[in-house]
VOGU-3710 file (C-alpha; in Angstrom, 3 decimals, decimal comma):
1> msvrgqaiye> 148,897/1,243/-16,786  145,812/-0,915/-17,274  142,776/0,955/-18,597  140,475/-1,541/-16,875  142,390/-1,235/-13,606  142,164/2,564/-13,804  138,409/2,378/-14,483  137,851/0,185/-11,415  140,109/2,450/-9,348  137,984/5,450/-10,352
11> llrhvrpmvl> 134,821/3,570/-9,434  136,222/2,724/-5,993  137,238/6,353/-5,492  133,526/7,165/-5,639  132,518/4,252/-3,424  134,767/5,029/-0,448  133,351/8,479/0,406  129,854/7,296/-0,513  130,098/4,537/2,104  131,278/6,982/4,760
21> nsarvvtaqv> 128,601/9,535/3,924  125,861/6,922/3,811  126,966/5,717/7,265  126,563/9,281/8,528  123,060/9,484/7,053  122,068/6,102/8,507  123,470/7,083/11,907  121,329/10,217/11,901  118,214/8,288/10,850  118,445/5,330/13,247
31> gelgwtvgsr> 120,037/7,084/16,227  116,606/8,051/17,525  115,772/4,325/17,629  118,809/3,584/19,785  120,504/1,863/16,852  123,921/2,348/15,324  124,958/1,581/11,756  126,138/-1,817/12,995  122,989/-2,698/14,908  120,886/-1,552/11,957
41> avvevlaegg> 122,864/-3,982/9,766  122,234/-6,814/12,246  118,513/-6,016/12,256  118,450/-6,088/8,455  120,108/-9,531/8,359  117,543/-10,863/10,844  114,640/-9,185/9,028  115,672/-10,656/5,686  116,868/-14,084/6,789  115,008/-14,854/9,985
51> patvpqvadr> 116,554/-16,189/13,186  120,317/-16,729/13,072  123,217/-17,311/15,407  125,705/-14,545/16,133  128,403/-16,343/14,074  125,986/-16,610/11,132  125,188/-12,903/11,295  128,890/-12,076/11,641  129,682/-14,125/8,528  126,960/-12,354/6,536
61> lflarqnvqr> 128,273/-8,930/7,564  131,988/-9,788/7,461  132,305/-8,608/11,062  133,900/-10,093/14,147  131,536/-12,171/16,269  132,329/-10,004/19,289  131,133/-6,885/17,464  127,914/-8,574/16,402  127,362/-9,855/19,957  127,588/-6,277/21,286
71> hvdelvrlgh> 124,971/-5,169/18,754  122,732/-8,128/19,628  123,048/-7,391/23,350  121,970/-3,795/22,742  119,064/-4,848/20,508  117,893/-7,275/23,209  118,162/-4,502/25,810  116,017/-2,243/23,580  113,419/-4,992/23,145  114,042/-5,223/19,395
81> artkpnpahr> 115,551/-8,733/19,478  115,449/-11,807/21,664  117,370/-15,043/21,880  116,009/-18,551/21,798  117,636/-21,937/22,279  119,446/-23,549/19,373  118,860/-27,312/19,469  122,008/-27,888/17,417  124,320/-25,924/19,703  123,698/-25,096/23,367
91> rsvfvqltse> 126,065/-22,108/23,545  125,222/-20,513/20,189  121,622/-19,359/20,600  119,404/-18,086/17,824  118,735/-14,354/17,666  115,454/-13,166/16,241  113,623/-9,883/15,969  110,742/-9,199/18,300  107,533/-7,898/16,766  108,558/-4,421/17,973
101> grdtfdraha> 111,972/-4,825/16,323  110,393/-5,997/13,074  107,884/-3,132/13,055  110,637/-0,619/13,841  112,793/-1,966/11,016  109,885/-1,932/8,559  109,108/1,719/9,356  112,772/2,772/9,183  113,318/0,861/5,948  110,233/2,416/4,332
111> relevlasla> 111,593/5,890/5,188  114,981/4,934/3,745  113,411/3,750/0,493  111,521/7,036/0,134  114,757/9,004/0,462  116,706/6,650/-1,789  114,076/6,901/-4,544  115,000/10,556/-4,985  118,724/9,878/-5,478  120,648/9,436/-8,749
121> stcsdqelai> 117,763/11,015/-10,646  119,839/11,292/-13,827  120,288/7,503/-14,002  117,818/5,114/-15,587  116,556/2,000/-13,844  118,668/-0,043/-16,268  121,795/1,921/-15,350  121,079/1,359/-11,674  120,712/-2,390/-12,290  124,041/-2,457/-14,137
131> asrvlaaldr> 125,729/-0,485/-11,351  124,368/-2,959/-8,814  125,778/-5,924/-10,762  129,172/-4,227/-11,109  129,359/-3,402/-7,398  128,291/-6,946/-6,447  131,046/-8,394/-8,657  133,643/-6,029/-7,185  132,508/-6,852/-3,654  132,788/-10,583/-4,353
141> dihahatr> 136,251/-10,314/-5,909  137,649/-7,891/-3,327  136,358/-10,123/-0,543  138,073/-13,107/-2,171  141,368/-11,181/-2,254  140,949/-10,058/1,356  140,398/-13,591/2,655  143,350/-15,182/0,887
//
């Protein structure tokens, strides 16, 4: 048995339920906005990166284009996103947040950050930075294995 492999296994044992529980928390927080965990993720991609096509958003989130399109359609229906022509590709329009969508995201994200600031109180900022680097490296390497 590899000690390193066991250490990573133990780390992932913590990550799996954390992901599920965080999805439950996000669902409760954004449900009142008409969003789901998936649509909230789409909004975040658009808020951080600006207008993008559905395939671009899908690639960023590692989701099927069809799933992202459903989220985009719902966000457009809610008035939180709109589409605009893409000069490079007639059928693949750009999706962008409306001002209402941007404001809604900013308010929701500010609330999230307030809650998150109270978590892991026994960890230093340096420990949190190290944990972030470790999780980013694991995500990168696991994604590489999954796409082989």
